[in-house]
C-alpha positions in Angstrom: -22.8 24.7 48.5 -25.9 26.6 48.7 -28.7 26.7 46.2 -28.2 28.9 43.5 -29.3 32.6 43.9 -31.5 34.1 41.0 -32.0 38.0 40.4 -34.0 40.5 39.0 -34.3 42.1 35.9 -36.6 45.1 36.0 -35.4 48.2 34.3 -36.2 48.1 30.7 -38.4 49.0 28.4 -39.9 46.8 25.6 -39.8 47.9 22.1 -36.4 49.8 22.9 -32.6 48.6 22.5 -30.3 48.7 25.6 -26.4 49.2 25.5 -25.8 46.6 27.8 -21.8 46.2 27.3 -19.3 47.8 24.9 -20.1 45.6 22.4 -23.5 44.1 22.9 -27.0 45.4 22.5 -30.1 43.8 24.0 -34.0 44.1 22.8 -36.6 42.5 24.9 -39.6 40.7 23.1 -42.7 41.4 25.1 -43.5 38.0 25.5 -43.7 37.4 29.4 -44.5 33.8 30.7 -43.6 31.0 33.2 -40.9 30.1 30.9 -39.5 33.4 29.6 -39.6 35.8 32.4 -40.0 39.2 31.3 -39.6 37.9 27.8 -36.7 37.3 25.2 -33.8 39.0 24.9 -32.3 39.2 21.6 -28.5 40.2 21.3 -26.7 42.1 18.8 -23.1 42.2 18.7 -20.8 44.7 17.5 -21.7 47.7 15.7 -22.0 48.4 11.7 -21.8 44.8 11.1 -23.8 43.3 13.5 -24.3 39.6 15.0 -27.7 38.8 16.4 -28.2 35.6 18.8 -32.1 34.5 19.4 -34.2 36.7 17.1 -37.2 35.4 18.7 -40.5 34.7 18.7 -43.0 35.9 15.7 -44.0 38.8 17.0 -44.6 41.8 15.1 -43.8 44.6 17.9 -40.2 42.8 18.5 -39.5 42.5 14.7 -40.1 46.1 14.5 -37.9 46.8 17.5 -35.2 44.8 15.5 -35.3 46.1 12.6 -35.2 49.9 14.3 -32.1 48.8 16.3 -30.8 47.4 12.8 -31.5 50.9 11.0 -28.2 51.5 9.0 -26.4 48.4 10.2 -25.5 45.0 8.0 -26.4 41.5 9.7 -23.1 39.4 9.2 -24.8 36.5 10.9 -27.7 34.8 12.9 -26.7 32.7 15.8 -29.7 30.4 17.4 -29.1 28.5 20.6 -32.2 26.1 20.0 -35.4 25.6 18.5 -38.0 26.6 20.9 -40.7 28.9 19.7 -39.6 31.6 21.8 -35.9 31.7 20.3 -35.9 30.6 16.3 -38.9 31.9 14.7 -37.8 35.7 13.5 -34.2 34.1 11.9 -36.7 33.3 8.8 -37.4 36.9 8.4 -34.1 38.6 9.6 -32.4 36.1 7.1 -34.6 37.3 4.5 -35.0 40.5 5.1 -30.7 41.4 5.7 -29.5 38.8 3.9 -27.3 37.2 6.5 -26.8 33.2 7.0 -28.1 31.4 10.1 -26.2 29.5 12.3 -26.6 26.6 14.8 -26.2 23.1 15.8 -28.7 21.9 13.8 -32.4 21.5 13.3 -34.9 20.3 16.0 -34.9 16.7 15.9 -38.5 15.3 15.3 -39.2 13.3 18.8 -40.2 9.6 19.1 -44.1 9.6 19.1 -44.1 7.1 22.0 -42.1 9.2 24.2 -44.0 12.4 23.8 -46.3 13.6 27.0 -50.2 13.6 26.6 -52.0 16.9 26.9 -52.4 18.0 30.4 -54.1 20.0 32.2 -54.3 21.6 35.9 -56.8 22.9 37.8 -54.1 25.8 38.4 -53.4 26.1 34.6 -56.1 28.0 32.7 -53.9 28.2 29.8 -52.4 31.9 30.2 -49.9 33.0 32.6 -49.1 36.5 33.5 -45.2 35.8 33.5 -43.1 38.4 35.6 -46.5 40.9 35.9 -47.6 41.6 32.3 -50.6 41.3 30.5 -51.3 37.3 30.0 -50.0 35.6 27.0 -50.4 32.2 26.0 -48.1 29.7 27.8 -46.2 27.9 25.3 -42.7 26.5 24.9 -43.4 24.9 21.4 -40.5 23.8 19.4 -39.9 25.6 16.1 -39.4 22.3 13.7 -39.7 24.5 10.6 -35.6 26.4 11.9 -32.7 24.4 9.7 -29.7 26.6 9.9 -28.2 27.7 6.6 -24.7 26.1 8.6 -24.6 23.3 11.0 -22.1 24.2 13.7 -20.3 21.5 15.8 -18.9 22.2 19.3 -15.4 24.8 19.1 -16.6 26.0 15.5 -15.2 29.6 14.8 -18.4 31.1 13.3 -17.5 34.9 13.3 -14.1 36.6 13.1 -13.3 40.4 12.1 -14.7 43.6 12.6 -13.8 43.5 16.5 -15.9 40.3 17.4 -14.7 36.6 17.4 -17.8 34.2 18.4 -17.4 30.7 18.6 -19.7 27.6 19.2 -20.2 25.6 22.6 -22.3 22.9 22.3 -24.3 22.1 25.8 -26.9 19.7 25.2 -29.3 18.8 27.8 -32.2 21.4 27.9 -32.6 20.5 23.7 -30.2 18.1 22.0 -29.4 21.0 19.5 -28.7 23.7 22.4 -25.3 25.9 21.7 -24.1 28.9 23.7 -21.9 31.5 21.7 -18.9 33.0 22.9 -17.6 37.0 22.9 -14.2 36.2 23.2 -13.3 40.3 23.2 -15.6 40.4 26.5 -14.9 36.9 27.6 -18.3 36.0 27.6 -21.0 33.4 26.6 -24.5 33.5 25.4 -25.9 30.6 27.7 -29.5 30.6 26.2 -31.6 28.7 28.0 -28.6 26.5 29.1 -28.3 29.0 32.1 -30.8 31.6 32.8 -30.4 34.2 35.0 -33.3 34.3 36.8 -34.8 30.5 37.3 -33.4 27.0 36.9 -33.9 25.4 33.3 -36.8 22.9 32.6 -35.1 19.7 31.0 -37.8 17.6 29.9 -37.7 14.3 27.7 -37.8 13.1 25.1 -35.1 15.6 23.8 -34.1 17.0 27.1 -31.5 14.8 28.4 -30.9 15.5 32.1 -27.3 13.4 32.3 -26.6 15.5 29.3 -27.6 18.9 30.8 -25.5 18.2 34.1 -22.4 17.0 32.0 -23.1 20.6 29.7 -23.4 22.7 33.2 -20.0 20.9 34.1 -18.7 21.9 31.2 -19.7 25.9 31.1 -18.7 26.2 34.8 -14.8 24.9 33.9 -14.7 27.2 31.0 -13.6 30.8 32.9 -16.4 32.7 31.3 -16.2 36.4 33.1 -19.8 36.9 32.0 -22.9 34.8 31.5 -25.8 36.7 29.4 -28.6 34.2 29.2 -31.5 34.9 26.8 -33.9 35.2 29.9 -33.0 37.0 32.6 -29.8 39.2 33.8 -26.4 38.2 33.5 -24.0 36.6 35.7 -20.9 37.6 36.5 -20.0 35.1 39.1 -20.3 31.8 35.8 -18.2 29.3 37.9 -19.5 29.8 41.1 -23.3 30.2 39.8 -23.0 27.1 37.2 -21.4 25.0 40.0 -24.4 25.6 42.0 -26.7 24.6 39.8 -24.8 21.7 39.2 -25.1 21.1 43.2 -28.9 22.0 42.9 -29.8 19.6 40.4 -27.7 16.5 42.1 -29.6 17.6 45.2 -33.0 17.0 43.4 -31.7 13.9 41.7 -31.3 12.2 45.5 -34.4 13.8 46.7 -36.3 12.1 43.7 -34.3 8.6 44.6 -35.5 8.8 47.9 -39.1 9.4 47.3 -39.1 6.5 45.2 -37.2 4.3 47.8 -40.0 5.6 49.9 -42.9 4.5 47.8 -44.1 7.1 45.5 -44.2 5.8 42.3 -45.2 8.8 39.8 -43.9 12.1 38.7 -47.0 13.9 40.1 -46.6 12.2 43.2 -43.1 13.1 43.8 -43.9 17.1 42.8 -46.7 17.2 45.4 -44.0 16.4 48.2 -40.6 18.6 46.8 -42.6 21.4 45.2 -44.6 22.3 47.9 -43.0 25.7 47.9 -43.2 26.3 44.5 -46.6 27.8 42.9 -48.9 25.5 41.7 -49.4 26.7 38.3 -45.3 25.7 38.1 -46.3 22.1 38.9 -46.9 21.1 35.3 -43.2 22.3 34.3 -41.7 20.8 37.3 -43.3 17.2 36.4 -40.9 17.2 33.2 -38.2 18.3 35.0 -39.0 15.3 37.2 -39.3 12.9 34.9 -36.1 14.1 33.4 -34.4 13.1 36.9 -36.3 9.5 36.6 -35.4 9.0 32.9 -31.5 9.5 34.4 -31.7 7.3 37.0 -33.6 4.5 35.2 -30.4 4.9 32.7 -27.8 4.8 35.8 -30.1 1.5 37.0 -31.0 3.2 40.2 -34.6 3.0 39.1 -36.8 0.8 36.8 -40.4 1.5 35.2 -42.6 -0.8 36.8 -44.0 -3.6 34.7 -41.2 -2.6 31.9 -42.1 -0.4 28.8 -40.7 2.9 28.2 -39.7 6.1 31.0 -42.6 8.4 29.9 -43.9 10.7 32.3 -46.8 9.2 33.7 -45.1 5.8 33.7 -45.2 3.9 37.2 -41.4 3.8 38.7 -39.8 1.7 41.4 -36.5 1.7 43.0 -33.6 -0.9 42.0 
């Protein structure tokens, strides 16, 4: 199968709310970056009684835009796909402002300190990024460890029913261990968070990111039969099964290429990125190393690669073929 074909999302205006389907509106935060494309898309589902998905980053302009969009309406529930800082922080404000409960798979687990990567600095990474053409903003996909949902869900939980809206949890670990997509039954829609994005592949970085779980979760989504995917970043996909299946094939091809590089004598994630990502902008090599690290960790778990000299499968370890 061919590599996934990404799409553009250029017709929008920060600070406004767009009706994207009969039941769904979207407000895009002004936080463009290498991780977020144009910014975080917060979804408002329903009318009058509203469900909010991924309230977004703690940015005053985004909070004000959401407040304007929700004027005169009641927030019934706040659904969070995962606890990265571009998704969950405004949930605390929204919960207090609208007296609405939050739902998520659970808080983000604290990482094993031994597995946390050391600070990295690239000659091409000056700490800023213009994302998809906006003003330079800080590069971050940090974790919101302060977020704990009022209601911890599990896969398949019915979280909203009534008022013309039926929504369920679909646990999709991989990008993070607590990543959860949300269905809207009435429109055969899956809000896919960062699990499936409309403009790029997803970074799957240990220690919390898990490539095995991610590929399994992609297969799970491909087999669901949703008519449309609405990612938090990028445009919708009306070709869900084909597109997500292509993402699986892309990951497996990348895994095979990483293994081939190890067998050819490359020993580190950095060396592998320099070979496999020559067609990728240099400032994206840092997140690429994290995805290669995810593949290496999976290959270690699969018994095809080992950490040279033993020890943990950390990002700066040296690896060898088994």
